[in-house]
ZADO-1210 file (C-alpha; in nm, 4 decimals, padded with zeros to 6 digits):
<atoms>
<atom x="-03.7142" y="-03.0906" z="-01.0423" code="MET" pos="1"/>
<atom x="-03.9745" y="-03.3690" z="-01.0125" code="LEU" pos="2"/>
<atom x="-03.9364" y="-03.3647" z="-00.6349" code="ASN" pos="3"/>
<atom x="-03.9857" y="-02.9867" z="-00.6297" code="LEU" pos="4"/>
<atom x="-04.3004" y="-03.0213" z="-00.8404" code="ALA" pos="5"/>
<atom x="-04.4377" y="-03.2901" z="-00.6066" code="ALA" pos="6"/>
<atom x="-04.3684" y="-03.0825" z="-00.2950" code="VAL" pos="7"/>
<atom x="-04.5291" y="-02.7764" z="-00.4544" code="THR" pos="8"/>
<atom x="-04.8412" y="-02.9761" z="-00.5412" code="LEU" pos="9"/>
<atom x="-04.8580" y="-03.1184" z="-00.1886" code="GLU" pos="10"/>
<atom x="-04.8348" y="-02.7751" z="-00.0259" code="LYS" pos="11"/>
<atom x="-05.0956" y="-02.6371" z="-00.2659" code="THR" pos="12"/>
<atom x="-05.3421" y="-02.9145" z="-00.1795" code="VAL" pos="13"/>
<atom x="-05.2869" y="-02.8621" z="00.1941" code="ILE" pos="14"/>
<atom x="-05.3346" y="-02.4854" z="00.1625" code="ALA" pos="15"/>
<atom x="-05.6583" y="-02.5261" z="-00.0351" code="LEU" pos="16"/>
<atom x="-05.7932" y="-02.7840" z="00.2121" code="SER" pos="17"/>
<atom x="-05.7994" y="-02.5170" z="00.4845" code="HIS" pos="18"/>
<atom x="-06.0535" y="-02.3126" z="00.2876" code="ILE" pos="19"/>
<atom x="-06.3992" y="-02.4152" z="00.4151" code="ASP" pos="20"/>
<atom x="-06.5808" y="-02.3920" z="00.0826" code="TRP" pos="21"/>
<atom x="-06.3237" y="-02.5778" z="-00.1235" code="PHE" pos="22"/>
<atom x="-06.2012" y="-02.9349" z="-00.0940" code="HIS" pos="23"/>
<atom x="-05.9477" y="-03.0836" z="-00.3301" code="LEU" pos="24"/>
<atom x="-05.9801" y="-03.4598" z="-00.3298" code="THR" pos="25"/>
<atom x="-05.8070" y="-03.7281" z="-00.5343" code="ALA" pos="26"/>
<atom x="-05.7782" y="-04.1043" z="-00.5128" code="HIS" pos="27"/>
<atom x="-05.5133" y="-04.3336" z="-00.6582" code="ARG" pos="28"/>
<atom x="-05.4645" y="-04.2305" z="-01.0245" code="PRO" pos="29"/>
<atom x="-05.5097" y="-04.4964" z="-01.2952" code="PRO" pos="30"/>
<atom x="-05.1969" y="-04.6389" z="-01.4575" code="LEU" pos="31"/>
<atom x="-05.2636" y="-04.4859" z="-01.8035" code="PRO" pos="32"/>
<atom x="-05.2766" y="-04.1393" z="-01.6477" code="LEU" pos="33"/>
<atom x="-04.9477" y="-04.1963" z="-01.4642" code="VAL" pos="34"/>
<atom x="-04.7769" y="-04.3148" z="-01.7828" code="LEU" pos="35"/>
<atom x="-04.9155" y="-04.0165" z="-01.9732" code="THR" pos="36"/>
<atom x="-04.7825" y="-03.7752" z="-01.7116" code="LEU" pos="37"/>
<atom x="-04.4317" y="-03.9211" z="-01.7280" code="TYR" pos="38"/>
<atom x="-04.4406" y="-03.9228" z="-02.1088" code="ALA" pos="39"/>
<atom x="-04.5374" y="-03.5560" z="-02.1149" code="LEU" pos="40"/>
<atom x="-04.2676" y="-03.4681" z="-01.8621" code="LEU" pos="41"/>
<atom x="-04.0028" y="-03.6434" z="-02.0702" code="ILE" pos="42"/>
<atom x="-04.1315" y="-03.4784" z="-02.3868" code="ALA" pos="43"/>
<atom x="-04.1306" y="-03.1355" z="-02.2234" code="PHE" pos="44"/>
<atom x="-03.7614" y="-03.1593" z="-02.1366" code="PHE" pos="45"/>
<atom x="-03.6614" y="-03.3153" z="-02.4702" code="LEU" pos="46"/>
<atom x="-03.8374" y="-03.0570" z="-02.6877" code="ILE" pos="47"/>
<atom x="-03.5846" y="-02.7964" z="-02.8074" code="PRO" pos="48"/>
<atom x="-03.6060" y="-02.4607" z="-02.6322" code="TYR" pos="49"/>
<atom x="-03.6786" y="-02.2817" z="-02.9606" code="GLN" pos="50"/>
<atom x="-04.0106" y="-02.4670" z="-03.0116" code="GLN" pos="51"/>
<atom x="-04.1990" y="-02.2567" z="-02.7574" code="THR" pos="52"/>
<atom x="-04.5477" y="-02.3383" z="-02.8896" code="ARG" pos="53"/>
<atom x="-04.4871" y="-02.7093" z="-02.8574" code="LEU" pos="54"/>
<atom x="-04.3483" y="-02.6654" z="-02.5071" code="LYS" pos="55"/>
<atom x="-04.6510" y="-02.4574" z="-02.4046" code="LYS" pos="56"/>
<atom x="-04.8887" y="-02.7162" z="-02.5465" code="ALA" pos="57"/>
<atom x="-04.7061" y="-02.9889" z="-02.3557" code="CYS" pos="58"/>
<atom x="-04.7233" y="-02.7819" z="-02.0372" code="LEU" pos="59"/>
<atom x="-05.0973" y="-02.7251" z="-02.0787" code="LEU" pos="60"/>
<atom x="-05.1539" y="-03.0974" z="-02.1261" code="LEU" pos="61"/>
<atom x="-04.9547" y="-03.1658" z="-01.8085" code="LEU" pos="62"/>
<atom x="-05.1661" y="-02.9168" z="-01.6144" code="ALA" pos="63"/>
<atom x="-05.4824" y="-03.0732" z="-01.7520" code="GLY" pos="64"/>
<atom x="-05.3720" y="-03.4239" z="-01.6520" code="CYS" pos="65"/>
<atom x="-05.3011" y="-03.3031" z="-01.2981" code="PHE" pos="66"/>
<atom x="-05.6294" y="-03.1116" z="-01.2597" code="CYS" pos="67"/>
<atom x="-05.8698" y="-03.3606" z="-01.4183" code="LEU" pos="68"/>
<atom x="-05.8861" y="-03.6151" z="-01.1299" code="PRO" pos="69"/>
<atom x="-05.9180" y="-03.3390" z="-00.8682" code="PHE" pos="70"/>
<atom x="-06.1941" y="-03.1578" z="-01.0574" code="ALA" pos="71"/>
<atom x="-06.3923" y="-03.4790" z="-01.1010" code="GLY" pos="72"/>
<atom x="-06.3683" y="-03.5647" z="-00.7324" code="SER" pos="73"/>
<atom x="-06.4659" y="-03.2145" z="-00.6280" code="ARG" pos="74"/>
<atom x="-06.7810" y="-03.2169" z="-00.8434" code="ILE" pos="75"/>
<atom x="-06.8774" y="-03.5566" z="-00.7009" code="HIS" pos="76"/>
<atom x="-06.8257" y="-03.4259" z="-00.3490" code="HIS" pos="77"/>
<atom x="-07.0682" y="-03.1367" z="-00.3843" code="TYR" pos="78"/>
<atom x="-07.3337" y="-03.3158" z="-00.5877" code="GLN" pos="79"/>
<atom x="-07.3537" y="-03.6109" z="-00.3516" code="ASN" pos="80"/>
<atom x="-07.7054" y="-03.6478" z="-00.2083" code="ASP" pos="81"/>
<atom x="-07.6723" y="-04.0093" z="-00.0923" code="THR" pos="82"/>
<atom x="-07.6499" y="-04.1137" z="00.2714" code="LEU" pos="83"/>
<atom x="-07.3508" y="-04.3434" z="00.3132" code="LYS" pos="84"/>
<atom x="-07.2676" y="-04.5493" z="00.6214" code="MET" pos="85"/>
<atom x="-06.9452" y="-04.7487" z="00.6508" code="THR" pos="86"/>
<atom x="-06.9056" y="-04.9946" z="00.9372" code="CYS" pos="87"/>
<atom x="-06.5298" y="-05.0472" z="00.9500" code="LEU" pos="88"/>
<atom x="-06.3609" y="-05.3791" z="01.0168" code="SER" pos="89"/>
<atom x="-06.1860" y="-05.3128" z="01.3501" code="VAL" pos="90"/>
<atom x="-06.1821" y="-05.6575" z="01.5101" code="GLY" pos="91"/>
<atom x="-06.3528" y="-05.6605" z="01.8507" code="HIS" pos="92"/>
<atom x="-06.4727" y="-05.3019" z="01.8521" code="GLY" pos="93"/>
<atom x="-06.6768" y="-05.0569" z="01.6553" code="GLN" pos="94"/>
<atom x="-06.6238" y="-04.7565" z="01.4283" code="ALA" pos="95"/>
<atom x="-06.9009" y="-04.6364" z="01.1972" code="ILE" pos="96"/>
<atom x="-06.8622" y="-04.3476" z="00.9525" code="ILE" pos="97"/>
<atom x="-07.1787" y="-04.1742" z="00.8341" code="VAL" pos="98"/>
<atom x="-07.1671" y="-03.9224" z="00.5480" code="SER" pos="99"/>
<atom x="-07.4881" y="-03.7260" z="00.5051" code="ALA" pos="100"/>
<atom x="-07.6050" y="-03.5013" z="00.2203" code="PRO" pos="101"/>
<atom x="-07.4818" y="-03.1464" z="00.2591" code="GLY" pos="102"/>
<atom x="-07.1250" y="-03.2493" z="00.3344" code="GLY" pos="103"/>
<atom x="-07.1827" y="-03.3491" z="00.6976" code="ARG" pos="104"/>
<atom x="-06.9772" y="-03.6337" z="00.8392" code="HIS" pos="105"/>
<atom x="-07.0231" y="-03.8234" z="01.1660" code="PHE" pos="106"/>
<atom x="-06.8436" y="-04.1047" z="01.3449" code="LEU" pos="107"/>
<atom x="-07.0242" y="-04.3395" z="01.5819" code="PHE" pos="108"/>
<atom x="-06.7761" y="-04.4946" z="01.8256" code="ASP" pos="109"/>
<atom x="-06.4075" y="-04.5457" z="01.7515" code="ALA" pos="110"/>
<atom x="-06.2387" y="-04.8241" z="01.9378" code="GLY" pos="111"/>
<atom x="-06.0973" y="-05.1760" z="01.9327" code="SER" pos="112"/>
<atom x="-05.9260" y="-05.4128" z="02.1751" code="ILE" pos="113"/>
<atom x="-05.7758" y="-05.6328" z="01.9020" code="THR" pos="114"/>
<atom x="-05.6425" y="-05.3747" z="01.6515" code="HIS" pos="115"/>
<atom x="-05.3529" y="-05.1464" z="01.7453" code="GLN" pos="116"/>
<atom x="-05.3198" y="-04.7846" z="01.6257" code="ASN" pos="117"/>
<atom x="-05.6770" y="-04.7924" z="01.5001" code="LEU" pos="118"/>
<atom x="-05.6980" y="-04.4218" z="01.4164" code="ALA" pos="119"/>
<atom x="-05.3739" y="-04.4117" z="01.2160" code="ARG" pos="120"/>
<atom x="-05.4055" y="-04.7490" z="01.0419" code="LYS" pos="121"/>
<atom x="-05.7786" y="-04.7789" z="00.9765" code="THR" pos="122"/>
<atom x="-06.0024" y="-04.4792" z="01.0466" code="ILE" pos="123"/>
<atom x="-05.7889" y="-04.1946" z="00.9081" code="CYS" pos="124"/>
<atom x="-05.7000" y="-04.3776" z="00.5827" code="PRO" pos="125"/>
<atom x="-06.0694" y="-04.4535" z="00.5269" code="CYS" pos="126"/>
<atom x="-06.1652" y="-04.0903" z="00.5900" code="LEU" pos="127"/>
<atom x="-05.9048" y="-03.9727" z="00.3400" code="ARG" pos="128"/>
<atom x="-06.0177" y="-04.2309" z="00.0864" code="HIS" pos="129"/>
<atom x="-06.3750" y="-04.1014" z="00.1147" code="GLN" pos="130"/>
<atom x="-06.2639" y="-03.7391" z="00.0849" code="GLY" pos="131"/>
<atom x="-06.3502" y="-03.6545" z="00.4462" code="ILE" pos="132"/>
<atom x="-06.1212" y="-03.3892" z="00.5969" code="PHE" pos="133"/>
<atom x="-06.3135" y="-03.3097" z="00.9149" code="GLU" pos="134"/>
<atom x="-06.5897" y="-03.4565" z="01.1308" code="LEU" pos="135"/>
<atom x="-06.8947" y="-03.2663" z="01.2476" code="ASP" pos="136"/>
<atom x="-06.9353" y="-03.4967" z="01.5472" code="ALA" pos="137"/>
<atom x="-06.8164" y="-03.8144" z="01.7146" code="VAL" pos="138"/>
<atom x="-07.0914" y="-03.9972" z="01.9059" code="TRP" pos="139"/>
<atom x="-06.9887" y="-04.2375" z="02.1838" code="LEU" pos="140"/>
<atom x="-07.2417" y="-04.5023" z="02.2854" code="SER" pos="141"/>
<atom x="-07.0702" y="-04.5838" z="02.6160" code="HIS" pos="142"/>
<atom x="-06.7365" y="-04.5929" z="02.7943" code="GLY" pos="143"/>
<atom x="-06.5907" y="-04.9332" z="02.7010" code="ASP" pos="144"/>
<atom x="-06.2411" y="-04.9333" z="02.5506" code="LEU" pos="145"/>
<atom x="-06.3549" y="-05.1125" z="02.2372" code="ASP" pos="146"/>
<atom x="-06.5817" y="-04.8179" z="02.1564" code="HIS" pos="147"/>
<atom x="-06.3658" y="-04.5140" z="02.2346" code="LEU" pos="148"/>
<atom x="-05.9922" y="-04.5759" z="02.2736" code="ASN" pos="149"/>
<atom x="-05.9065" y="-04.4421" z="01.9256" code="ALA" pos="150"/>
<atom x="-06.0857" y="-04.1076" z="01.9671" code="VAL" pos="151"/>
<atom x="-05.7973" y="-03.8989" z="02.1130" code="PRO" pos="152"/>
<atom x="-05.5571" y="-04.0088" z="01.8381" code="HIS" pos="153"/>
<atom x="-05.8253" y="-03.9456" z="01.5767" code="LEU" pos="154"/>
<atom x="-05.9051" y="-03.5987" z="01.7114" code="ALA" pos="155"/>
<atom x="-05.5338" y="-03.5122" z="01.7031" code="ALA" pos="156"/>
<atom x="-05.5201" y="-03.6009" z="01.3317" code="ALA" pos="157"/>
<atom x="-05.8605" y="-03.4864" z="01.2025" code="VAL" pos="158"/>
<atom x="-06.0538" y="-03.1710" z="01.3015" code="PRO" pos="159"/>
<atom x="-06.3577" y="-03.2717" z="01.5102" code="VAL" pos="160"/>
<atom x="-06.6271" y="-03.0186" z="01.6001" code="SER" pos="161"/>
<atom x="-06.8020" y="-03.2091" z="01.8811" code="HIS" pos="162"/>
<atom x="-06.7692" y="-03.5260" z="02.0889" code="VAL" pos="163"/>
<atom x="-07.1030" y="-03.6426" z="02.2291" code="TYR" pos="164"/>
<atom x="-07.0917" y="-03.8954" z="02.5142" code="ALA" pos="165"/>
<atom x="-07.3671" y="-04.0857" z="02.6915" code="ASN" pos="166"/>
<atom x="-07.4657" y="-04.0094" z="03.0510" code="ALA" pos="167"/>
<atom x="-07.2745" y="-04.3012" z="03.2080" code="ALA" pos="168"/>
<atom x="-06.9510" y="-04.1975" z="03.0359" code="LEU" pos="169"/>
<atom x="-06.9910" y="-03.8346" z="03.1439" code="LEU" pos="170"/>
<atom x="-07.0661" y="-03.9483" z="03.4995" code="GLU" pos="171"/>
<atom x="-06.7623" y="-04.1767" z="03.5244" code="ASN" pos="172"/>
<atom x="-06.5386" y="-03.9039" z="03.3827" code="ALA" pos="173"/>
<atom x="-06.5975" y="-03.7013" z="03.7008" code="GLN" pos="174"/>
<atom x="-06.4080" y="-03.9461" z="03.9221" code="LYS" pos="175"/>
<atom x="-06.0673" y="-04.1178" z="03.8985" code="PRO" pos="176"/>
<atom x="-06.1138" y="-04.3720" z="03.6232" code="SER" pos="177"/>
<atom x="-06.0215" y="-04.4668" z="03.2687" code="LEU" pos="178"/>
<atom x="-06.3063" y="-04.2441" z="03.1500" code="GLU" pos="179"/>
<atom x="-06.1591" y="-03.9484" z="03.3409" code="LYS" pos="180"/>
<atom x="-05.8201" y="-03.9942" z="03.1700" code="ARG" pos="181"/>
<atom x="-06.0030" y="-04.0196" z="02.8395" code="PHE" pos="182"/>
<atom x="-06.1860" y="-03.6931" z="02.9081" code="GLY" pos="183"/>
<atom x="-05.8616" y="-03.5218" z="03.0069" code="GLU" pos="184"/>
<atom x="-05.6976" y="-03.6345" z="02.6826" code="ALA" pos="185"/>
<atom x="-05.9818" y="-03.4746" z="02.4872" code="LEU" pos="186"/>
<atom x="-05.9656" y="-03.1588" z="02.6999" code="SER" pos="187"/>
<atom x="-05.5975" y="-03.1271" z="02.6137" code="ASP" pos="188"/>
<atom x="-05.7132" y="-03.1093" z="02.2517" code="LEU" pos="189"/>
<atom x="-05.9703" y="-02.8407" z="02.3443" code="SER" pos="190"/>
<atom x="-06.2473" y="-03.0889" z="02.2727" code="LEU" pos="191"/>
<atom x="-06.4565" y="-03.1485" z="02.5870" code="PRO" pos="192"/>
<atom x="-06.7212" y="-03.4191" z="02.5933" code="MET" pos="193"/>
<atom x="-07.0813" y="-03.2987" z="02.5604" code="GLU" pos="194"/>
<atom x="-07.4166" y="-03.4647" z="02.6400" code="PRO" pos="195"/>
<atom x="-07.5788" y="-03.6508" z="02.3521" code="VAL" pos="196"/>
<atom x="-07.8059" y="-03.4346" z="02.1384" code="THR" pos="197"/>
<atom x="-08.0360" y="-03.5135" z="01.8477" code="ASP" pos="198"/>
<atom x="-07.9915" y="-03.3973" z="01.4883" code="VAL" pos="199"/>
<atom x="-08.3077" y="-03.3064" z="01.3009" code="THR" pos="200"/>
<atom x="-08.3528" y="-03.1352" z="00.9655" code="ASP" pos="201"/>
<atom x="-08.5691" y="-03.1771" z="00.6575" code="THR" pos="202"/>
<atom x="-08.3871" y="-03.4854" z="00.5264" code="SER" pos="203"/>
<atom x="-08.1804" y="-03.6402" z="00.8073" code="LEU" pos="204"/>
<atom x="-08.2693" y="-03.7323" z="01.1638" code="LYS" pos="205"/>
<atom x="-08.0385" y="-03.8799" z="01.4267" code="ILE" pos="206"/>
<atom x="-08.2257" y="-03.9622" z="01.7455" code="ARG" pos="207"/>
<atom x="-08.1328" y="-04.1300" z="02.0716" code="SER" pos="208"/>
<atom x="-08.3889" y="-04.3995" z="02.1549" code="LEU" pos="209"/>
<atom x="-08.2216" y="-04.5306" z="02.4704" code="TRP" pos="210"/>
<atom x="-08.1561" y="-04.4945" z="02.7608" code="PRO" pos="211"/>
<atom x="-08.4471" y="-04.2949" z="02.8985" code="ASP" pos="212"/>
<atom x="-08.3793" y="-04.0325" z="03.1652" code="THR" pos="213"/>
<atom x="-08.4497" y="-04.2662" z="03.4587" code="ARG" pos="214"/>
<atom x="-08.2278" y="-04.5481" z="03.3317" code="THR" pos="215"/>
<atom x="-07.9455" y="-04.3092" z="03.2390" code="ALA" pos="216"/>
<atom x="-07.9283" y="-04.1955" z="03.6026" code="ALA" pos="217"/>
<atom x="-07.9681" y="-04.5435" z="03.7554" code="ASP" pos="218"/>
<atom x="-07.6198" y="-04.6616" z="03.8583" code="THR" pos="219"/>
<atom x="-07.7531" y="-05.0097" z="03.9435" code="THR" pos="220"/>
<atom x="-07.8049" y="-05.0733" z="03.5710" code="VAL" pos="221"/>
<atom x="-07.4979" y="-05.2063" z="03.3919" code="THR" pos="222"/>
<atom x="-07.3080" y="-04.9727" z="03.1603" code="GLU" pos="223"/>
<atom x="-07.3895" y="-05.1984" z="02.8678" code="ASN" pos="224"/>
<atom x="-07.7611" y="-05.1610" z="02.9324" code="ASP" pos="225"/>
<atom x="-07.7107" y="-04.7851" z="02.9596" code="ARG" pos="226"/>
<atom x="-07.5480" y="-04.7777" z="02.6145" code="SER" pos="227"/>
<atom x="-07.6801" y="-04.5129" z="02.3791" code="GLN" pos="228"/>
<atom x="-07.8988" y="-04.6520" z="02.1009" code="VAL" pos="229"/>
<atom x="-07.9159" y="-04.4294" z="01.7923" code="PHE" pos="230"/>
<atom x="-08.1740" y="-04.4266" z="01.5156" code="LEU" pos="231"/>
<atom x="-08.0698" y="-04.2697" z="01.1833" code="ILE" pos="232"/>
<atom x="-08.3571" y="-04.1822" z="00.9479" code="GLU" pos="233"/>
<atom x="-08.3244" y="-04.0684" z="00.5875" code="TYR" pos="234"/>
<atom x="-08.5997" y="-04.0580" z="00.3188" code="VAL" pos="235"/>
<atom x="-08.8088" y="-04.3103" z="00.5094" code="GLY" pos="236"/>
<atom x="-08.5245" y="-04.5563" z="00.5707" code="ARG" pos="237"/>
<atom x="-08.4103" y="-04.6403" z="00.9242" code="LYS" pos="238"/>
<atom x="-08.0738" y="-04.7563" z="01.0582" code="ILE" pos="239"/>
<atom x="-08.0484" y="-04.8702" z="01.4216" code="LEU" pos="240"/>
<atom x="-07.7142" y="-04.8625" z="01.6057" code="LEU" pos="241"/>
<atom x="-07.7580" y="-05.0753" z="01.9180" code="CYS" pos="242"/>
<atom x="-07.4338" y="-05.0173" z="02.1076" code="GLY" pos="243"/>
<atom x="-07.3808" y="-05.2918" z="02.3668" code="ASP" pos="244"/>
<atom x="-07.7325" y="-05.3154" z="02.5106" code="ILE" pos="245"/>
<atom x="-07.8264" y="-05.6465" z="02.6707" code="GLU" pos="246"/>
<atom x="-08.1533" y="-05.8150" z="02.7701" code="LYS" pos="247"/>
<atom x="-08.2817" y="-05.5474" z="03.0093" code="LEU" pos="248"/>
<atom x="-08.2419" y="-05.2626" z="02.7608" code="ALA" pos="249"/>
<atom x="-08.3566" y="-05.4721" z="02.4645" code="GLN" pos="250"/>
<atom x="-08.6782" y="-05.5663" z="02.6453" code="HIS" pos="251"/>
<atom x="-08.7382" y="-05.2052" z="02.7516" code="ALA" pos="252"/>
<atom x="-08.6706" y="-05.0750" z="02.3999" code="LEU" pos="253"/>
<atom x="-08.9315" y="-05.3075" z="02.2477" code="LEU" pos="254"/>
<atom x="-09.1804" y="-05.2052" z="02.5153" code="LYS" pos="255"/>
<atom x="-09.1149" y="-04.8347" z="02.4592" code="LYS" pos="256"/>
<atom x="-09.1339" y="-04.8557" z="02.0785" code="TYR" pos="257"/>
<atom x="-09.3715" y="-05.1482" z="02.0054" code="PRO" pos="258"/>
<atom x="-09.4267" y="-05.0525" z="01.6401" code="SER" pos="259"/>
<atom x="-09.0641" y="-04.9764" z="01.5531" code="LEU" pos="260"/>
<atom x="-08.9181" y="-05.1556" z="01.2506" code="THR" pos="261"/>
<atom x="-08.5853" y="-05.0816" z="01.0829" code="VAL" pos="262"/>
<atom x="-08.4129" y="-05.1470" z="00.7519" code="ASP" pos="263"/>
<atom x="-08.0583" y="-05.1905" z="00.8851" code="VAL" pos="264"/>
<atom x="-07.9432" y="-05.2949" z="01.2312" code="MET" pos="265"/>
<atom x="-07.5919" y="-05.2875" z="01.3715" code="VAL" pos="266"/>
<atom x="-07.6331" y="-05.5728" z="01.6162" code="LEU" pos="267"/>
<atom x="-07.6013" y="-05.5219" z="01.9926" code="PRO" pos="268"/>
<atom x="-07.2803" y="-05.6259" z="02.1656" code="HIS" pos="269"/>
<atom x="-07.0972" y="-05.7136" z="01.8407" code="HIS" pos="270"/>
<atom x="-07.3550" y="-05.9753" z="01.7442" code="GLY" pos="271"/>
<atom x="-07.3172" y="-06.1792" z="02.0643" code="SER" pos="272"/>
<atom x="-07.6068" y="-06.4127" z="02.1438" code="THR" pos="273"/>
<atom x="-07.5139" y="-06.4604" z="02.5116" code="ASN" pos="274"/>
<atom x="-07.7274" y="-06.1675" z="02.6290" code="ASN" pos="275"/>
<atom x="-07.9776" y="-06.1436" z="02.3461" code="LEU" pos="276"/>
<atom x="-08.3463" y="-06.1025" z="02.4323" code="GLU" pos="277"/>
<atom x="-08.5468" y="-06.3708" z="02.2469" code="PRO" pos="278"/>
<atom x="-08.7265" y="-06.2149" z="01.9516" code="GLY" pos="279"/>
<atom x="-08.5560" y="-05.8750" z="01.9882" code="PHE" pos="280"/>
<atom x="-08.4060" y="-05.8680" z="01.6390" code="ILE" pos="281"/>
<atom x="-08.6994" y="-06.0458" z="01.4745" code="GLU" pos="282"/>
<atom x="-08.9537" y="-05.7943" z="01.6104" code="LYS" pos="283"/>
<atom x="-08.7582" y="-05.5052" z="01.4592" code="LEU" pos="284"/>
<atom x="-08.7583" y="-05.6886" z="01.1217" code="SER" pos="285"/>
<atom x="-08.4292" y="-05.5613" z="00.9760" code="PRO" pos="286"/>
<atom x="-08.3567" y="-05.6423" z="00.6114" code="ASN" pos="287"/>
<atom x="-07.9844" y="-05.6195" z="00.6842" code="ILE" pos="288"/>
<atom x="-07.7918" y="-05.7026" z="01.0025" code="THR" pos="289"/>
<atom x="-07.4295" y="-05.6060" z="01.0680" code="ILE" pos="290"/>
<atom x="-07.2058" y="-05.7579" z="01.3349" code="ALA" pos="291"/>
<atom x="-06.8889" y="-05.5613" z="01.4101" code="SER" pos="292"/>
<atom x="-06.6904" y="-05.8522" z="01.5494" code="CYS" pos="293"/>
<atom x="-06.3518" y="-06.0218" z="01.5593" code="SER" pos="294"/>
<atom x="-06.2604" y="-06.3361" z="01.3661" code="ARG" pos="295"/>
<atom x="-06.2608" y="-06.5315" z="01.6899" code="ARG" pos="296"/>
<atom x="-06.6200" y="-06.4359" z="01.7740" code="ASN" pos="297"/>
<atom x="-06.7658" y="-06.4340" z="01.4221" code="ALA" pos="298"/>
<atom x="-06.8639" y="-06.8053" z="01.4203" code="PRO" pos="299"/>
<atom x="-07.0727" y="-06.7502" z="01.7349" code="ARG" pos="300"/>
<atom x="-07.2366" y="-06.4262" z="01.6192" code="ALA" pos="301"/>
<atom x="-07.6105" y="-06.3990" z="01.5542" code="TYR" pos="302"/>
<atom x="-07.7408" y="-06.5713" z="01.2407" code="ARG" pos="303"/>
<atom x="-08.0832" y="-06.4548" z="01.1179" code="PRO" pos="304"/>
<atom x="-08.3545" y="-06.7172" z="01.0878" code="GLU" pos="305"/>
<atom x="-08.5345" y="-06.5221" z="00.8176" code="ASN" pos="306"/>
<atom x="-08.3837" y="-06.6243" z="00.4794" code="PRO" pos="307"/>
<atom x="-08.4674" y="-06.2789" z="00.3401" code="HIS" pos="308"/>
<atom x="-08.2482" y="-06.1046" z="00.5995" code="THR" pos="309"/>
<atom x="-07.8965" y="-06.0461" z="00.4747" code="GLN" pos="310"/>
<atom x="-07.6277" y="-06.0744" z="00.7418" code="ALA" pos="311"/>
<atom x="-07.2832" y="-05.9116" z="00.7266" code="PHE" pos="312"/>
<atom x="-06.9859" y="-05.9719" z="00.9544" code="TYR" pos="313"/>
<atom x="-06.6910" y="-05.7322" z="00.9476" code="THR" pos="314"/>
<atom x="-06.4508" y="-06.0163" z="01.0347" code="ALA" pos="315"/>
<atom x="-06.5273" y="-06.2010" z="00.7099" code="THR" pos="316"/>
<atom x="-06.6859" y="-05.9354" z="00.4867" code="ASP" pos="317"/>
<atom x="-06.4543" y="-05.6459" z="00.5728" code="GLY" pos="318"/>
<atom x="-06.5928" y="-05.2935" z="00.5930" code="ALA" pos="319"/>
<atom x="-06.9679" y="-05.2892" z="00.5278" code="ILE" pos="320"/>
<atom x="-07.1057" y="-05.0008" z="00.3208" code="THR" pos="321"/>
<atom x="-07.4711" y="-04.9007" z="00.3263" code="ILE" pos="322"/>
<atom x="-07.5982" y="-04.6434" z="00.0761" code="LYS" pos="323"/>
<atom x="-07.9415" y="-04.4798" z="00.0708" code="ILE" pos="324"/>
<atom x="-08.0290" y="-04.2729" z="-00.2360" code="LYS" pos="325"/>
<atom x="-08.2778" y="-03.9816" z="-00.2334" code="PRO" pos="326"/>
<atom x="-08.5424" y="-04.2058" z="-00.3920" code="ASN" pos="327"/>
<atom x="-08.5104" y="-04.4505" z="-00.1003" code="GLY" pos="328"/>
<atom x="-08.3108" y="-04.7181" z="-00.2823" code="THR" pos="329"/>
<atom x="-08.0903" y="-04.8996" z="-00.0304" code="LEU" pos="330"/>
<atom x="-07.7795" y="-05.1000" z="-00.1196" code="THR" pos="331"/>
<atom x="-07.5338" y="-05.2914" z="00.0977" code="ALA" pos="332"/>
<atom x="-07.1972" y="-05.4501" z="00.0191" code="ALA" pos="333"/>
<atom x="-06.8932" y="-05.5889" z="00.1992" code="GLY" pos="334"/>
<atom x="-06.5444" y="-05.4834" z="00.0960" code="PHE" pos="335"/>
<atom x="-06.3875" y="-05.8303" z="00.1034" code="LEU" pos="336"/>
<atom x="-06.6927" y="-06.0154" z="-00.0238" code="LYS" pos="337"/>
<atom x="-06.8821" y="-05.7659" z="-00.2373" code="PRO" pos="338"/>
<atom x="-07.2133" y="-05.9433" z="-00.2215" code="LYS" pos="339"/>
<atom x="-07.4719" y="-05.6696" z="-00.2570" code="SER" pos="340"/>
<atom x="-07.8287" y="-05.6236" z="-00.1527" code="ASN" pos="341"/>
<atom x="-08.0624" y="-05.3740" z="-00.3125" code="GLN" pos="342"/>
<atom x="-08.4059" y="-05.2812" z="-00.1873" code="ASP" pos="343"/>
</atoms>
């Protein structure tokens, strides 16, 4: 009977999740609630059949205990007006979840060369934990394995509306290559790659700052320097996602946007200093830097000289969560080392 009740609940949740305007979300229930549920179940079956009022009361309490966590999560889901960015810990790779007000959810890159089954073991569990059942878009900065190899498995498990790819990736997908096989895998899921487009509304802006049209078409420029650089803006705060750009692109970006400053920067090329333009990070003046890197490369990753700049490393801090409230308050914390920064 307990198994039948569990299966019925599971099928009910799945059926409701397919309705666009209704999401039923629940996280791990607290121990007191679990003990209460079992106590009520035992009481329900031990109460004599003749005491119908007591049985009905017990049944109503059971229903209330089941519905309370779901109702609370649902209200939180629809009243959420905070921008949340989670840079997952994926070893040598990158996967960044962005949840925007209005129930929109985006993923920037999804790949790793050190973690196996990234979609099933890391990305999908995190999406479920955050109450995300579908993605409005996946944005791919460039065609390296450590930025895209988890996308087909992810798209097979989670509904994805669009996959936006940079010009170099779209170009390479037209000839026999790893990128072509990647594109075919997405086409088999009825999810073709599309050119990168901007998102602009009253509260949220996602813009591509690099490459410019000339560089995007220049095949003599390395794919890293043709990586897409995204700027996310919300209530005056700015988050820069640098992809894998190296010295050429970094220099050109500073020249193109001489007055640009940001609040949060996901460092270029996983925080590597081997191809870092001198002064690139300092001129953008980020309050928070994030390096999505492996444990092996973390000791050699960029360390800010400014003592007021807080640096996070996914290898040692775990997933990094950035939150921006409607009043502009910005907080940052690591999952493994929950040191927080508030501005």
